[in-house]
C-alpha positions in Angstrom: -3.2 -8.6 5.1 -1.6 -12.1 4.1 -5.6 -13.2 4.3 -7.3 -11.5 2.4 -4.1 -11.9 -0.6 -4.2 -15.7 -0.2 -8.3 -15.5 -0.6 -8.2 -13.8 -3.6 -8.7 -15.5 -7.0 -7.2 -13.7 -9.4 -4.3 -11.7 -10.3 -6.0 -8.5 -10.2 -7.8 -9.0 -6.7 -4.4 -9.9 -5.9 -2.9 -6.5 -6.7 -5.3 -5.3 -5.2 -5.3 -6.2 -1.8 -1.3 -6.0 -1.9 -1.9 -1.9 -2.6 -4.2 -1.5 -0.4 -1.6 -2.6 1.9 0.9 -0.3 0.4 -1.2 2.2 1.4 -2.7 1.6 4.4 1.7 1.6 5.6 2.0 4.7 4.5 -1.0 6.6 5.1 0.2 4.8 8.5 3.6 6.1 8.8 2.4 9.9 9.1 0.0 9.4 10.9 2.6 7.0 13.5 4.5 9.8 13.0 2.7 12.9 14.2 0.5 11.2 17.0 4.0 9.7 18.3 5.8 13.0 18.3 2.8 15.3 19.9 0.5 12.9 22.1 2.7 10.7 23.0 6.1 11.7 23.4 4.9 14.9 25.7 3.2 12.7 27.8 5.2 9.3 28.3 8.9 10.5 29.4 10.5 7.5 28.3 9.9 8.3 24.6 11.6 9.6 22.6 10.7 11.5 19.3 10.2 9.7 15.8 13.3 12.0 14.1 13.0 10.4 10.5 10.1 9.3 8.3 12.6 5.7 8.1 12.0 5.4 11.8 8.2 6.2 11.1 7.6 3.7 8.5 9.3 0.7 10.3 7.0 1.4 13.3 3.6 1.8 11.5 4.9 -1.6 9.5 5.7 -3.1 12.3 2.3 -2.5 13.9 0.5 -3.1 10.7 2.2 -7.0 10.7 1.2 -7.6 14.7 -2.2 -6.5 13.6 -2.4 -8.8 10.5 -1.5 -11.5 12.7 
């Protein structure tokens, strides 16, 4: 994400890249919560369910940051 923002030549491109990043995180939040609670928790006994959307948001944000590095 930082690479795309740094490469953008106009403010419009920069805003577009930032909004795509935010949209990506919001979609990932719902997907991560569903996948975590329905797929991972029943099969991996040490994992606990995500109870709040904030937990899912933080996990999705962390995954995007790690993936972006």
